[in-house]
C-alpha positions in Angstrom: 25.4 80.0 -7.0 27.7 77.3 -8.4 25.9 73.6 -7.9 27.5 71.3 -5.8 27.5 68.3 -7.8 26.4 64.9 -6.2 28.5 62.2 -5.6 29.1 59.9 -9.3 26.7 57.3 -9.3 28.0 53.6 -9.2 28.0 51.9 -13.0 25.7 49.2 -11.7 23.0 51.8 -10.0 23.3 54.0 -13.2 22.1 50.8 -15.2 19.4 49.9 -13.1 17.9 53.5 -12.9 18.4 53.4 -16.8 16.2 50.0 -17.2 13.7 51.2 -14.5 12.9 54.7 -16.8 12.8 52.3 -19.5 9.7 50.6 -18.1 8.5 53.7 -16.7 6.5 54.1 -19.7 4.1 51.9 -18.8 2.6 54.0 -16.6 1.7 56.1 -19.0 0.3 53.4 -21.4 -1.7 52.2 -18.7 -3.5 55.6 -17.7 -3.8 56.3 -21.3 -5.8 53.2 -21.7 -7.8 53.9 -18.6 -8.7 57.2 -20.1 -9.9 55.8 -23.6 -11.9 53.1 -22.0 -13.8 55.6 -19.5 -15.0 57.6 -22.4 -17.8 57.0 -24.8 -17.2 55.1 -27.7 -17.4 57.4 -30.2 -14.2 59.5 -28.9 -12.0 56.7 -28.5 -9.6 56.7 -31.4 -9.6 60.8 -30.8 -8.8 59.9 -27.0 -5.9 57.8 -27.5 -4.8 59.9 -30.5 -4.7 62.4 -28.0 -2.3 60.7 -25.4 -0.3 60.1 -27.7 0.1 63.3 -29.2 0.1 64.8 -25.6 3.1 62.9 -24.8 5.0 64.1 -28.1 4.0 67.9 -27.4 5.3 67.7 -23.8 8.4 66.4 -24.6 9.0 68.9 -27.5 8.0 72.0 -25.2 10.2 70.8 -22.6 13.3 70.1 -24.3 12.8 73.6 -25.7 11.8 75.5 -22.8 11.0 73.6 -19.8 14.1 71.8 -19.0 16.0 75.5 -18.3 13.6 76.2 -15.6 13.0 72.8 -14.2 17.0 73.2 -14.0 17.8 69.5 -13.3 21.8 69.7 -14.2 22.1 72.2 -12.0 21.8 76.3 -10.5 18.7 78.0 -9.8 17.6 82.0 -9.3 17.8 82.8 -5.5 16.6 85.3 -3.5 16.9 85.9 0.3 14.1 86.5 2.7 14.2 86.5 6.4 18.0 85.3 6.4 17.1 82.3 4.2 17.8 81.2 0.6 14.5 80.6 -1.7 15.6 78.8 -4.7 12.5 79.7 -6.9 13.5 78.8 -10.4 16.1 76.8 -12.5 18.7 78.4 -14.8 19.6 75.4 -16.9 21.2 75.5 -20.4 18.7 76.2 -23.6 17.6 73.3 -25.8 19.6 70.6 -23.7 22.6 71.9 -24.7 25.6 70.1 -23.0 23.6 67.1 -21.6 25.6 64.5 -22.6 28.5 66.0 -20.4 26.6 66.5 -17.7 26.7 64.0 -14.5 25.3 60.8 -15.3 22.4 61.2 -12.2 21.7 64.8 -14.1 21.3 62.8 -17.2 18.8 60.4 -15.7 16.9 63.1 -13.4 16.6 64.5 -16.8 15.0 61.5 -18.4 12.7 61.0 -15.2 11.2 64.4 -15.7 10.8 63.8 -19.3 8.3 61.1 -18.7 7.0 62.9 -15.2 5.4 65.6 -17.8 4.2 63.6 -20.0 2.5 61.6 -17.4 0.8 64.7 -15.9 -0.4 66.4 -19.5 -2.3 63.3 -20.0 -4.4 63.3 -16.7 -6.5 66.8 -17.8 -7.0 65.1 -21.0 -8.9 62.4 -19.7 -11.0 64.8 -17.4 -11.7 66.5 -20.8 -13.0 63.5 -22.3 -16.1 63.9 -25.3 -15.8 67.4 -25.6 -11.7 68.6 -25.7 -10.5 69.3 -28.9 -7.3 67.7 -29.7 -5.3 71.0 -30.4 -6.9 72.3 -27.3 -5.2 68.9 -25.3 -2.2 69.7 -27.4 -1.8 73.7 -26.1 -2.5 72.5 -22.5 0.4 70.2 -22.6 2.4 72.4 -23.8 1.6 75.1 -21.2 2.0 72.5 -18.7 5.6 71.5 -19.9 6.9 74.7 -20.2 5.7 77.0 -17.6 3.8 74.7 -14.8 5.9 71.4 -14.4 9.0 73.0 -14.4 8.1 75.7 -12.0 6.6 72.7 -9.5 9.5 70.1 -10.1 12.7 72.8 -9.7 10.8 73.1 -6.1 10.7 69.6 -5.2 13.5 67.8 -6.9 17.1 68.4 -7.9 20.4 66.7 -8.3 22.9 69.4 -6.7 23.0 70.5 -3.3 21.2 74.1 -3.3 17.9 72.4 -4.2 14.4 74.0 -4.4 13.0 75.9 -1.9 10.2 72.8 -0.6 13.3 70.0 -1.1 15.3 72.5 1.7 12.6 73.3 4.0 14.8 70.5 6.2 18.2 72.2 6.0 16.6 76.1 6.6 14.0 75.3 8.9 14.4 72.1 10.4 11.2 70.5 9.1 11.9 67.0 8.5 14.2 66.1 5.7 12.1 68.8 3.4 9.4 68.5 1.5 9.0 64.5 0.7 7.6 63.5 -3.1 10.3 61.2 -4.6 8.1 59.6 -7.7 5.9 62.8 -8.2 2.7 62.7 -5.7 2.5 66.3 -6.0 4.6 67.3 -8.9 2.6 65.0 -11.4 0.0 63.5 -9.8 -1.5 67.0 -7.7 -0.5 69.2 -10.7 -2.3 67.2 -13.3 -5.5 66.9 -11.2 -5.4 70.6 -10.5 -4.6 71.3 -13.7 -7.8 68.6 -14.5 -10.1 70.7 -12.3 -9.5 73.8 -14.1 -9.8 72.2 -17.9 -13.0 71.0 -16.4 -14.1 74.6 -15.1 -13.3 76.3 -18.1 -14.8 73.9 -20.8 -17.8 72.6 -18.8 -19.5 69.5 -18.8 -20.6 67.3 -21.2 -23.8 68.0 -23.2 -26.7 66.4 -21.5 -25.0 65.5 -18.0 -26.7 67.8 -15.8 -30.0 68.2 -17.0 -32.1 71.1 -15.6 -34.2 70.0 -13.0 -33.0 66.3 -12.9 -30.5 63.9 -11.6 -26.7 64.1 -13.1 -27.0 61.4 -16.3 -25.0 58.2 -16.2 -22.4 58.2 -18.9 -20.2 54.6 -18.3 -17.1 54.2 -19.6 -17.7 52.6 -23.0 -14.5 49.4 -22.7 -14.1 47.8 -18.9 -11.4 45.6 -20.6 -9.5 48.6 -21.7 -9.8 50.3 -18.1 -9.0 47.1 -16.3 -5.6 46.3 -18.3 -4.4 49.6 -18.1 -4.7 49.0 -14.3 -2.1 46.1 -14.9 0.5 48.2 -17.0 0.2 51.2 -14.6 1.5 49.1 -11.7 4.5 48.1 -14.0 4.8 51.3 -14.6 4.6 52.8 -11.3 6.9 50.3 -9.8 9.5 51.4 -11.6 8.5 54.8 -11.0 8.7 54.7 -7.5 12.0 52.7 -7.7 13.9 55.6 -9.7 12.4 58.5 -7.9 13.8 57.1 -4.8 17.2 56.4 -5.9 17.7 59.8 -8.1 16.0 62.3 -5.3 16.1 60.4 -1.7 19.6 58.6 -2.7 18.1 55.3 -1.2 20.4 52.5 -1.0 19.7 50.0 -3.4 18.5 47.4 -0.9 15.8 49.8 0.2 14.2 48.9 -3.2 12.3 45.4 -2.4 10.6 47.4 0.3 9.4 50.3 -1.8 8.4 48.0 -4.5 6.1 46.0 -2.1 5.0 49.1 -0.7 3.6 50.2 -4.0 1.9 46.8 -4.7 0.2 46.8 -1.2 -1.1 50.6 -1.3 -2.9 49.2 -4.6 -4.1 46.4 -3.6 -5.6 47.9 -0.4 -7.2 50.4 -2.1 -8.9 48.2 -4.8 -9.8 46.0 -2.2 -11.5 49.2 -0.2 -13.3 50.5 -3.0 -14.7 46.9 -4.1 -16.5 46.6 -0.3 -18.0 50.1 -0.2 -19.3 49.9 -3.9 -20.3 46.2 -3.1 -22.1 47.9 0.4 -23.6 50.7 -1.7 -24.9 49.6 -5.1 -25.1 45.4 -3.9 -22.3 44.5 -6.8 -18.8 45.6 -7.3 -18.5 48.5 -9.6 -15.4 48.0 -12.4 -14.7 51.8 -13.2 -14.8 52.7 -9.7 -12.8 49.3 -8.7 -10.2 50.5 -11.1 -9.9 54.6 -10.3 -9.4 53.0 -6.6 -6.7 50.9 -7.5 -5.1 54.0 -9.6 -5.4 56.3 -6.8 -3.9 53.9 -4.5 -0.8 54.0 -7.0 -0.8 57.6 -6.9 -0.5 58.0 -3.1 2.1 55.6 -3.3 4.4 58.2 -5.4 4.6 60.1 -2.2 4.6 57.3 0.7 6.5 53.8 -0.7 10.1 54.9 -0.3 9.4 56.3 3.3 6.9 54.1 4.9 6.6 50.5 6.4 4.7 47.8 4.5 1.9 48.1 6.7 1.7 52.0 6.7 1.4 51.3 2.9 -1.4 49.0 3.2 -3.5 51.3 5.8 -2.4 54.1 3.1 -4.0 52.3 0.4 -7.2 51.2 2.1 -8.0 55.0 3.2 -7.3 55.6 -0.5 -9.5 53.1 -1.8 -12.7 54.2 0.7 -12.0 57.7 -0.2 -12.4 57.2 -4.0 -16.3 56.2 -4.8 -17.4 58.5 -2.1 -15.5 61.9 -3.4 -16.1 60.8 -7.3 -20.2 60.8 -6.1 -19.6 64.3 -4.1 -18.3 65.7 -7.0 -20.5 64.7 -9.7 -23.8 65.0 -7.3 -22.9 67.7 -5.1 -20.6 69.8 -7.2 -21.5 69.1 -10.6 -18.4 68.7 -11.6 -18.0 66.0 -15.1 -14.7 64.0 -15.0 -14.9 60.9 -17.0 -11.7 59.7 -16.0 -12.2 60.6 -12.2 -8.8 62.4 -12.7 -9.3 64.7 -10.1 -10.2 62.4 -7.5 -7.3 59.9 -8.2 -4.7 62.1 -8.8 -5.6 65.5 -7.3 -7.3 63.9 -4.0 -5.0 60.3 -4.2 -1.9 62.8 -4.5 -2.4 64.9 -1.6 -3.2 62.2 0.8 -0.2 60.6 -0.2 1.8 63.6 0.7 0.1 63.9 3.9 0.6 60.4 4.4 4.2 60.3 3.8 4.1 63.2 6.7 2.4 60.8 9.2 4.2 57.8 8.7 7.9 59.0 7.6 10.2 59.1 10.7 11.7 63.1 10.5 10.6 65.2 13.2 8.4 68.2 11.6 8.2 66.4 8.4 4.3 66.5 8.1 4.8 70.7 8.6 7.2 70.1 5.3 4.4 68.1 3.7 1.8 70.5 4.6 4.1 73.7 3.5 4.4 71.8 -0.1 0.5 71.1 -0.3 0.2 74.6 0.5 2.6 75.6 -2.3 0.8 73.3 -4.8 -2.9 74.7 -4.2 -2.2 78.2 -3.6 0.2 78.9 -6.4 0.4 75.9 -8.7 -3.8 75.9 -9.3 -4.0 79.6 -9.6 -1.5 79.6 -12.1 -2.8 76.7 -14.3 -5.7 78.2 -14.1 -5.2 81.8 -15.7 -2.6 80.3 -18.2 -5.6 77.8 -19.3 -8.3 80.9 -19.3 -6.1 82.8 -21.5 -5.1 79.9 -23.8 -8.8 79.4 -24.2 -8.7 82.4 -25.5 -6.4 81.8 -28.4 -7.0 77.9 -28.8 -10.9 77.2 -27.9 -11.1 74.2 -25.2 -14.3 73.0 -26.4 -16.0 71.3 -29.3 -19.0 72.4 -30.9 -22.4 71.2 -30.1 -22.6 69.4 -33.4 -19.1 67.7 -32.8 -20.1 66.5 -29.5 -23.2 65.0 -30.6 -21.8 63.1 -33.3 -18.7 62.2 -31.8 -15.0 63.5 -31.1 -13.6 60.6 -33.8 -16.0 61.6 -36.7 -15.6 65.3 -35.9 -11.8 65.7 -35.6 -10.3 62.5 -37.1 -13.3 61.8 -39.8 -13.6 57.9 -38.7 -14.3 56.0 -35.4 -12.8 53.9 -33.6 -15.3 51.1 -33.9 -16.8 51.8 -37.7 -18.6 48.1 -37.7 -20.7 49.5 -35.1 -23.5 51.8 -34.1 -22.0 54.0 -31.2 -24.4 56.3 -30.5 -27.9 57.6 -30.0 -29.4 61.3 -30.7 -32.2 61.0 -27.8 -29.6 62.0 -25.1 -29.3 65.3 -26.9 -33.3 66.3 -27.2 
């Protein structure tokens, strides 16, 4: 099927989106700092190096393989069922050949996806903190960038008129405007959160986290300054992602962008205020790391909703996200025995799902909520099993978990030969007795 190219971008729009995408890596930097701060001090250097290596690996794997299947520059594998076309996989050129001659919008879309897949791939790295080997983190990132992310991205994002099957739910089945996810609440964050869940299931909890016959052991993050400063960096990057996504994938007019930016801020602000209130009520004092997670959950939810809802709705979406965050973190740890140091399963997985639902609840087109639920079902029913299967097989070739001695002395000494804080005593052995 010959792709229908979109209208040419005006030069001012092209420059604006390019500048926004140059700011978007601040979201990656913010999440990387949060991941590092929420881990143990004896694994801090390995954690931050891992984030950097994962960004590099995803860029290479996506350029060599993933970009072809994402099909951002047009075209796709289509089959027909029930009299409707189902565009399920991209057919882009191999190795980015011909990218320089592609339409400007397609080039910007490709850059957006390079940054988006890097952000998605560092999410499970944070959940595997303190026991996930660097080689395993890079291998996981390569699988995500080459196979899993391109599949989801093609379903949702496309610059040509054919689009993936989720994007075409509106055209083919009159379900609103099709699946709405302009900045990656589903494609990036739900995918990342589900990947984190699969990694945690396979790798298991940190040693001593869930002692037999006792309560879960508290293992607080080692650096609240990294965590909170990471939140501020993430805000700038999230605004850039949300604005660029609105223009690229929804063709939003430039006049609508200030409201999208305001909605992003309101969603994060409502979330952190709600988490602060909940933790103060439950613990007597606000919890810094949970408040940071609440802020991030609000940003994640805004990835689907900021471009399509009113400011009042954005504030409400953030408040709900902030209430959910500390409660779900506690449920996953105490009731389900899931050891997730970064809270990524809650922040990115649950936060992304709530953002997708909220976009369906508050966006205007009739049938939009149904389209969002179909997309969520595809992520849970197809992407999660695929990611788990690929990671399970990958674990056979590249074992995810470090050995017991490596975990005891810390990932920095075990994998890098030196610690992030060499002048300080950074661990005790009594927790492993």
